C-alpha positions in Angstrom: 41.0 103.3 60.4 43.9 102.2 61.4 45.6 105.7 60.6 42.8 106.3 63.0 44.3 104.0 65.9 48.1 104.8 64.7 48.3 108.8 64.6 44.8 110.3 66.1 44.1 108.3 69.3 47.8 108.6 70.5 48.1 112.1 69.7 44.9 112.5 71.2 45.9 110.4 74.6 48.7 112.4 74.5 46.7 115.8 74.4 44.1 114.9 76.9 46.4 113.8 79.7 49.2 117.0 79.1 45.8 119.3 78.7 44.6 118.2 82.6 45.6 122.0 83.6 44.8 125.1 85.3 42.6 126.4 83.0 44.3 130.1 84.0 47.9 128.7 82.8 49.3 129.6 79.6 49.6 126.1 77.7 50.7 125.8 73.7 49.7 123.4 71.0 51.0 123.3 67.3 49.7 120.7 64.9 52.3 121.1 61.7 55.5 121.2 63.2 58.4 120.9 60.8 60.7 118.7 61.9 63.2 116.9 59.1 66.2 114.4 59.1 69.6 114.7 57.1 72.0 111.6 56.2 75.3 112.3 55.4 77.6 110.2 53.6 80.6 110.2 51.2 78.7 108.2 48.5 75.0 109.7 49.3 73.1 113.0 51.2 69.3 111.7 52.6 66.8 114.1 53.3 63.1 113.1 54.5 60.7 116.3 56.1 57.5 116.2 56.9 55.3 119.1 58.7 52.8 116.5 60.5 54.2 117.1 64.1 52.5 118.3 66.9 53.8 119.7 70.1 51.7 120.5 73.9 54.2 122.6 75.9 52.4 123.9 79.2 53.8 127.1 80.7 53.5 126.7 84.0 55.2 123.1 84.9 57.8 123.6 81.3 56.9 120.0 80.5 56.7 119.9 76.6 55.7 117.0 74.3 56.4 116.8 70.8 55.8 113.7 68.2 55.8 112.7 65.1 54.0 110.0 62.7 57.0 108.4 61.1 55.3 107.3 58.1 55.0 111.3 57.7 58.3 112.0 56.5 58.7 112.0 52.9 61.9 111.3 51.2 62.9 112.4 47.1 62.8 108.6 46.5 59.6 107.1 47.0 61.5 103.6 47.4 63.7 105.1 49.7 60.7 106.1 51.8 59.6 102.3 51.3 63.1 100.9 52.8 62.8 103.9 55.4 59.6 102.6 56.6 59.6 99.2 56.5 63.6 97.5 56.5 64.5 100.5 58.9 61.7 102.3 61.0 59.2 99.0 61.5 56.8 102.1 61.1 53.9 99.6 61.5 55.5 98.3 64.3 57.1 101.5 65.8 54.4 105.0 64.3 55.5 107.5 66.3 59.0 109.2 67.5 58.3 111.2 70.4 60.1 113.3 73.1 59.0 114.2 76.5 60.4 116.7 79.2 61.0 119.7 80.7 62.5 123.2 80.0 65.5 123.6 82.4 65.5 127.5 82.3 62.6 129.7 83.3 61.0 131.3 80.7 58.5 134.1 80.7 56.0 132.9 77.8 54.3 136.5 77.8 57.5 138.7 76.9 58.3 138.6 74.2 62.2 137.8 73.1 63.8 134.9 72.1 65.1 132.0 74.3 67.8 129.8 74.5 66.9 126.6 76.3 68.1 123.2 77.3 65.1 120.5 77.6 65.9 117.2 79.2 63.6 114.4 78.5 63.1 111.1 76.9 62.9 110.4 73.6 61.3 107.1 72.2 62.6 106.0 68.9 61.8 102.8 66.8 60.6 101.1 70.4 63.9 102.3 73.0 63.5 105.6 75.4 66.8 107.2 75.8 67.4 110.5 77.9 68.2 113.3 75.9 69.4 116.8 77.0 68.6 118.4 73.9 69.3 122.1 73.2 67.0 124.6 71.0 65.3 128.2 71.1 62.2 129.3 71.6 61.2 132.4 69.9 58.0 134.6 71.7 56.2 137.0 69.0 52.8 137.9 69.4 51.7 134.9 71.6 52.7 133.0 69.5 55.9 130.4 70.4 58.2 129.1 67.4 60.3 126.2 68.8 64.0 125.3 67.1 66.2 122.7 67.5 68.8 120.9 65.5 70.2 117.8 67.5 71.8 114.1 66.3 70.8 110.6 66.5 72.6 107.6 66.4 71.0 104.9 64.9 72.6 102.3 67.2 71.1 103.8 70.2 67.4 103.3 69.2 68.3 99.5 67.8 68.6 101.1 64.0 70.0 98.4 61.8 71.7 99.9 58.9 72.4 96.9 56.9 76.2 96.2 55.8 75.3 96.5 52.2 74.6 100.2 52.4 76.3 101.3 55.8 78.2 103.5 53.1 75.1 105.4 52.0 73.3 106.0 54.9 75.0 107.9 58.0 74.9 106.4 61.6 73.8 109.4 62.9 71.4 111.4 61.9 70.9 114.9 62.0 67.3 116.2 63.2 65.8 119.7 62.7 62.2 120.8 64.2 61.1 124.2 63.7 57.4 125.2 64.8 54.8 126.8 65.7 52.6 127.3 68.9 49.6 128.9 70.1 48.2 129.3 73.3 45.2 127.3 74.2 42.0 129.3 74.9 
């Protein structure tokens, strides 16, 4: 039941909040967005992937909200995953990473093509909100939107403390990649 409270309820709340829209407008939702993180140091490279990200895009207002359950990130080594969730991200206390923003450019979601976009908004990680401007791409094909971006997140910006004992193994700035498809809500 706790996973329902921590993951499903916030997702449903997010969808309900965003889905108060004009029924004739185009709106999109994706439930299996891929999010990966990468940390590289001279000592070690660390990767984790989640396929449980979700996103909602309101075409009329160009509002985009995306989130991922922190515990859904899977590492190659289970001990690394355990340390990530318990010691650094405190995933029980801060179960989601979320971005809510607005696409700066006009995008014709009915016209196939690739659109380079900038989304300005708030990135919420580890209980800390940071204003961000994130560049990315929206690919429109067959009525489906594919969103793609790569950006960097400094651990210190979100008060994520890396113990000095392992600072040589974990990068202070983490690369984040997002790639997923959004289907039109009918």
